[in-house]
MARVOBA-791471 format. One record per residue (C-alpha): residue in one letter; x, y, z. Coordinates in steps of 0.2 Angstrom, whole numbers, plus 5000, padded with zeros to 4 digits. Example, Ala and Ser with C-alpha at 12.3 -4.5 7.8 and 13.67 -1.06 7.14 Angstrom:
2
[site a; [5062; 4978; 5039]]
[site s; [5068; 4995; 5036]]
***
This chain:
311
[site m; [5013; 5047; 5158]]
[site s; [5025; 5053; 5145]]
[site t; [5021; 5065; 5131]]
[site e; [5022; 5052; 5118]]
[site d; [5010; 5040; 5128]]
[site e; [4998; 5055; 5130]]
[site i; [4998; 5058; 5111]]
[site i; [4996; 5039; 5107]]
[site r; [4981; 5039; 5119]]
[site i; [4973; 5053; 5110]]
[site a; [4977; 5046; 5093]]
[site k; [4968; 5029; 5098]]
[site k; [4953; 5038; 5104]]
[site m; [4952; 5048; 5087]]
[site d; [4954; 5032; 5077]]
[site k; [4939; 5024; 5086]]
[site m; [4929; 5040; 5083]]
[site v; [4933; 5038; 5064]]
[site q; [4929; 5020; 5064]]
[site k; [4912; 5023; 5073]]
[site k; [4909; 5038; 5062]]
[site n; [4905; 5048; 5078]]
[site a; [4916; 5063; 5081]]
[site a; [4908; 5068; 5098]]
[site g; [4922; 5074; 5110]]
[site a; [4935; 5077; 5096]]
[site l; [4936; 5095; 5100]]
[site d; [4942; 5092; 5117]]
[site l; [4955; 5080; 5111]]
[site l; [4961; 5093; 5098]]
[site k; [4962; 5106; 5112]]
[site e; [4973; 5094; 5122]]
[site l; [4984; 5092; 5107]]
[site k; [4986; 5110; 5105]]
[site n; [4993; 5112; 5122]]
[site i; [5006; 5098; 5120]]
[site p; [5023; 5104; 5113]]
[site m; [5025; 5094; 5097]]
[site t; [5042; 5089; 5089]]
[site l; [5046; 5080; 5073]]
[site e; [5051; 5064; 5082]]
[site l; [5034; 5064; 5091]]
[site l; [5025; 5066; 5074]]
[site q; [5034; 5052; 5067]]
[site s; [5033; 5040; 5081]]
[site t; [5014; 5043; 5085]]
[site r; [5008; 5046; 5068]]
[site i; [4996; 5058; 5076]]
[site g; [4994; 5068; 5060]]
[site m; [4985; 5054; 5051]]
[site s; [4972; 5053; 5065]]
[site v; [4969; 5072; 5066]]
[site n; [4967; 5073; 5047]]
[site a; [4955; 5058; 5047]]
[site i; [4944; 5068; 5060]]
[site r; [4945; 5083; 5050]]
[site k; [4939; 5075; 5034]]
[site q; [4925; 5066; 5043]]
[site s; [4918; 5080; 5055]]
[site t; [4905; 5092; 5050]]
[site d; [4908; 5103; 5065]]
[site e; [4917; 5119; 5058]]
[site e; [4926; 5122; 5075]]
[site v; [4933; 5104; 5074]]
[site t; [4939; 5106; 5056]]
[site s; [4946; 5123; 5059]]
[site l; [4956; 5118; 5074]]
[site a; [4962; 5102; 5065]]
[site k; [4968; 5112; 5050]]
[site s; [4977; 5124; 5062]]
[site l; [4986; 5110; 5070]]
[site i; [4991; 5101; 5054]]
[site k; [4997; 5118; 5047]]
[site s; [5008; 5121; 5062]]
[site w; [5015; 5103; 5061]]
[site k; [5019; 5105; 5043]]
[site k; [5031; 5118; 5048]]
[site l; [5041; 5105; 5058]]
[site l; [5041; 5093; 5043]]
[site d; [5047; 5107; 5031]]
[site g; [5060; 5112; 5042]]
[site p; [5067; 5130; 5044]]
[site s; [5075; 5138; 5028]]
[site t; [5094; 5137; 5028]]
[site d; [5095; 5153; 5018]]
[site k; [5087; 5163; 5033]]
[site d; [5096; 5154; 5047]]
[site s; [5105; 5170; 5052]]
[site e; [5089; 5180; 5052]]
[site d; [5080; 5167; 5062]]
[site k; [5093; 5168; 5075]]
[site k; [5091; 5187; 5076]]
[site k; [5072; 5184; 5078]]
[site e; [5073; 5171; 5092]]
[site p; [5070; 5183; 5106]]
[site a; [5055; 5190; 5097]]
[site s; [5048; 5173; 5093]]
[site s; [5051; 5166; 5110]]
[site s; [5041; 5180; 5118]]
[site q; [5025; 5174; 5108]]
[site n; [5026; 5158; 5120]]
[site s; [5018; 5147; 5107]]
[site p; [5022; 5128; 5106]]
[site e; [5025; 5130; 5087]]
[site a; [5037; 5144; 5089]]
[site r; [5047; 5135; 5103]]
[site e; [5049; 5119; 5093]]
[site e; [5055; 5129; 5077]]
[site s; [5068; 5138; 5087]]
[site s; [5074; 5123; 5096]]
[site s; [5076; 5114; 5079]]
[site s; [5087; 5127; 5070]]
[site s; [5103; 5120; 5076]]
[site n; [5101; 5104; 5066]]
[site s; [5090; 5110; 5052]]
[site s; [5099; 5099; 5039]]
[site i; [5096; 5083; 5048]]
[site r; [5078; 5088; 5052]]
[site k; [5075; 5091; 5033]]
[site d; [5081; 5073; 5028]]
[site e; [5070; 5066; 5041]]
[site a; [5055; 5076; 5035]]
[site n; [5057; 5071; 5017]]
[site a; [5058; 5053; 5022]]
[site s; [5042; 5054; 5032]]
[site s; [5031; 5067; 5023]]
[site d; [5023; 5053; 5012]]
[site s; [5018; 5043; 5027]]
[site f; [5011; 5059; 5036]]
[site i; [4998; 5065; 5024]]
[site p; [5000; 5059; 5006]]
[site s; [5000; 5073; 4993]]
[site f; [5002; 5073; 4974]]
[site p; [5003; 5086; 4961]]
[site r; [4985; 5091; 4956]]
[site a; [4978; 5083; 4940]]
[site p; [4972; 5094; 4926]]
[site s; [4953; 5096; 4926]]
[site t; [4944; 5088; 4911]]
[site s; [4927; 5090; 4903]]
[site d; [4927; 5073; 4894]]
[site s; [4912; 5063; 4901]]
[site v; [4921; 5047; 4900]]
[site r; [4937; 5053; 4909]]
[site v; [4926; 5061; 4922]]
[site k; [4917; 5045; 4925]]
[site c; [4933; 5035; 4926]]
[site r; [4940; 5046; 4939]]
[site e; [4924; 5044; 4949]]
[site m; [4925; 5025; 4948]]
[site l; [4944; 5025; 4953]]
[site a; [4940; 5036; 4968]]
[site a; [4926; 5025; 4973]]
[site a; [4938; 5010; 4972]]
[site l; [4951; 5019; 4983]]
[site k; [4937; 5021; 4996]]
[site t; [4935; 5002; 4998]]
[site g; [4938; 4996; 5016]]
[site d; [4939; 5014; 5023]]
[site d; [4958; 5014; 5023]]
[site y; [4958; 5031; 5015]]
[site i; [4951; 5038; 5031]]
[site a; [4964; 5031; 5043]]
[site i; [4978; 5036; 5030]]
[site g; [4971; 5053; 5027]]
[site a; [4973; 5052; 5008]]
[site d; [4962; 5063; 4996]]
[site e; [4955; 5048; 4986]]
[site e; [4946; 5059; 4973]]
[site e; [4962; 5068; 4969]]
[site l; [4972; 5052; 4969]]
[site g; [4959; 5044; 4957]]
[site s; [4961; 5059; 4945]]
[site q; [4980; 5057; 4945]]
[site i; [4979; 5038; 4941]]
[site e; [4967; 5042; 4927]]
[site e; [4977; 5056; 4920]]
[site a; [4993; 5045; 4920]]
[site i; [4983; 5032; 4910]]
[site y; [4976; 5045; 4898]]
[site q; [4993; 5053; 4895]]
[site e; [5001; 5036; 4890]]
[site l; [4987; 5030; 4879]]
[site k; [4981; 5047; 4872]]
[site n; [4963; 5041; 4869]]
[site t; [4948; 5034; 4878]]
[site d; [4946; 5019; 4867]]
[site m; [4943; 5001; 4873]]
[site k; [4962; 4999; 4878]]
[site y; [4960; 5014; 4890]]
[site k; [4944; 5007; 4897]]
[site n; [4951; 4990; 4900]]
[site r; [4966; 4998; 4909]]
[site v; [4955; 5008; 4920]]
[site r; [4944; 4993; 4924]]
[site s; [4959; 4982; 4929]]
[site r; [4965; 4996; 4941]]
[site i; [4948; 4996; 4949]]
[site a; [4946; 4978; 4950]]
[site n; [4963; 4976; 4959]]
[site l; [4959; 4991; 4971]]
[site k; [4943; 4982; 4976]]
[site d; [4951; 4965; 4978]]
[site t; [4947; 4961; 4997]]
[site k; [4961; 4948; 4996]]
[site n; [4974; 4961; 4991]]
[site p; [4972; 4975; 5003]]
[site n; [4990; 4979; 5004]]
[site l; [4990; 4985; 4986]]
[site r; [4976; 4998; 4990]]
[site k; [4985; 5004; 5005]]
[site n; [5002; 5006; 4996]]
[site v; [4993; 5017; 4983]]
[site l; [4984; 5027; 4996]]
[site c; [5000; 5030; 5006]]
[site g; [5010; 5035; 4991]]
[site n; [5022; 5020; 4991]]
[site i; [5016; 5016; 4974]]
[site p; [5014; 5033; 4965]]
[site p; [4999; 5036; 4953]]
[site d; [5010; 5036; 4937]]
[site r; [5018; 5019; 4942]]
[site f; [5001; 5011; 4947]]
[site a; [4994; 5017; 4930]]
[site k; [5007; 5006; 4921]]
[site m; [5008; 4990; 4933]]
[site t; [5004; 4973; 4925]]
[site a; [4992; 4961; 4932]]
[site e; [5007; 4951; 4939]]
[site e; [5014; 4966; 4948]]
[site m; [4997; 4970; 4956]]
[site a; [4993; 4953; 4961]]
[site s; [4993; 4948; 4980]]
[site d; [5007; 4939; 4988]]
[site e; [4997; 4923; 4989]]
[site l; [4993; 4924; 4971]]
[site k; [5011; 4927; 4966]]
[site e; [5016; 4912; 4976]]
[site m; [5003; 4901; 4968]]
[site r; [5009; 4907; 4950]]
[site k; [5027; 4903; 4955]]
[site n; [5022; 4885; 4960]]
[site l; [5012; 4882; 4945]]
[site t; [5027; 4888; 4934]]
[site k; [5038; 4876; 4943]]
[site e; [5025; 4862; 4940]]
[site a; [5024; 4866; 4922]]
[site i; [5043; 4865; 4920]]
[site r; [5043; 4848; 4928]]
[site e; [5029; 4842; 4917]]
[site h; [5038; 4849; 4902]]
[site q; [5054; 4840; 4907]]
[site m; [5045; 4824; 4909]]
[site a; [5037; 4825; 4892]]
[site k; [5053; 4829; 4884]]
[site t; [5062; 4813; 4891]]
[site g; [5047; 4802; 4885]]
[site g; [5047; 4791; 4901]]
[site t; [5047; 4772; 4903]]
[site q; [5032; 4761; 4900]]
[site t; [5027; 4750; 4914]]
[site d; [5012; 4740; 4921]]
[site l; [5018; 4741; 4939]]
[site f; [5006; 4756; 4942]]
[site t; [4987; 4756; 4942]]
[site c; [4978; 4771; 4937]]
[site g; [4966; 4777; 4950]]
[site k; [4954; 4784; 4937]]
[site c; [4952; 4770; 4924]]
[site k; [4960; 4756; 4935]]
[site k; [4971; 4750; 4920]]
[site k; [4990; 4747; 4921]]
[site n; [4996; 4754; 4904]]
[site c; [5006; 4768; 4911]]
[site t; [5022; 4778; 4908]]
[site y; [5033; 4785; 4922]]
[site t; [5047; 4797; 4923]]
[site q; [5058; 4800; 4939]]
[site v; [5065; 4817; 4944]]
[site q; [5076; 4822; 4958]]
[site t; [5065; 4837; 4965]]
[site r; [5074; 4839; 4981]]
[site s; [5091; 4835; 4989]]
[site a; [5100; 4820; 4983]]
[site d; [5098; 4810; 4999]]
[site e; [5079; 4810; 4997]]
[site p; [5068; 4798; 4987]]
[site m; [5066; 4803; 4969]]
[site t; [5048; 4809; 4963]]
[site t; [5040; 4798; 4951]]
[site f; [5028; 4806; 4939]]
[site v; [5016; 4793; 4931]]
[site v; [5005; 4795; 4916]]
[site c; [4991; 4783; 4911]]
[site n; [4992; 4779; 4893]]
[site e; [4973; 4775; 4892]]
[site c; [4964; 4790; 4900]]
[site g; [4979; 4803; 4902]]
[site n; [4977; 4804; 4921]]
[site r; [4993; 4810; 4929]]
[site w; [4999; 4808; 4947]]
[site k; [5015; 4807; 4956]]
[site v; [5022; 4795; 4969]]
[site k; [5037; 4794; 4981]]
[site l; [5047; 4778; 4980]]
[site l; [5060; 4772; 4992]]
[site f; [5070; 4764; 4978]]
[site s; [5080; 4773; 4965]]
[site s; [5072; 4765; 4951]]
[site v; [5057; 4754; 4946]]
[site y; [5060; 4736; 4941]]
***
């Protein structure tokens, strides 16, 4: 079994522990990870950091949390990359650091030759490793504190925050802070803005929005200003798009006025006093779509005719 496969095996076991909320055996898995030489490529491909951080947040065992923190700290060094200003000093210290015979030291020394490339990769992947945001200023305002708590609770919907390893309380505070900084008040407009964020985060039909906020793909300040249309699920966006198209067609039909006829029977009132309009909705070689309106009851429907016009 390759090193990558071994790490993936451990990550899957940890994810199951988190889902079952039972961290028994986590310490043994963490000890296995400690003995595996870690590289930046392995961190990115296996996403083991998210699994370890989830175990750290859930476990009440001090030994487990301590070892998890130690591993994350050592892996953070790989993400940060060695300092370019001290390359010459690092090279001089290579014999001393190698004598320590630690996996972290070996990986840091081996990556010094291509530090600039490592830094670019680290910056691109740091958000997906463990999301972090500048800490929000504390507040004693009871309304703001309550809103921060409700936003944090909404972010915890579905337990995605555990697998991602996000700090939902700090993230909720960041979102609230961005809303407050824009509106400068805790009036009804502020409360409505907070409520709309909470409702969309809790929407079970739109889990991707919550995941994108937790992962940092949507920053807190951006999420604080998003409109209802921007926060909507892909399914709802498609529905709105279709409704807009239909409204445009109906507007075009009403604008042209249509032609009165008795060739159509209304399915609602069974009368034949109708007005129709034909519109080419698809390619020119396909039948035109005929929109019919009953002049008696206002019922509307559409039909496909094999002829280009109605006689």
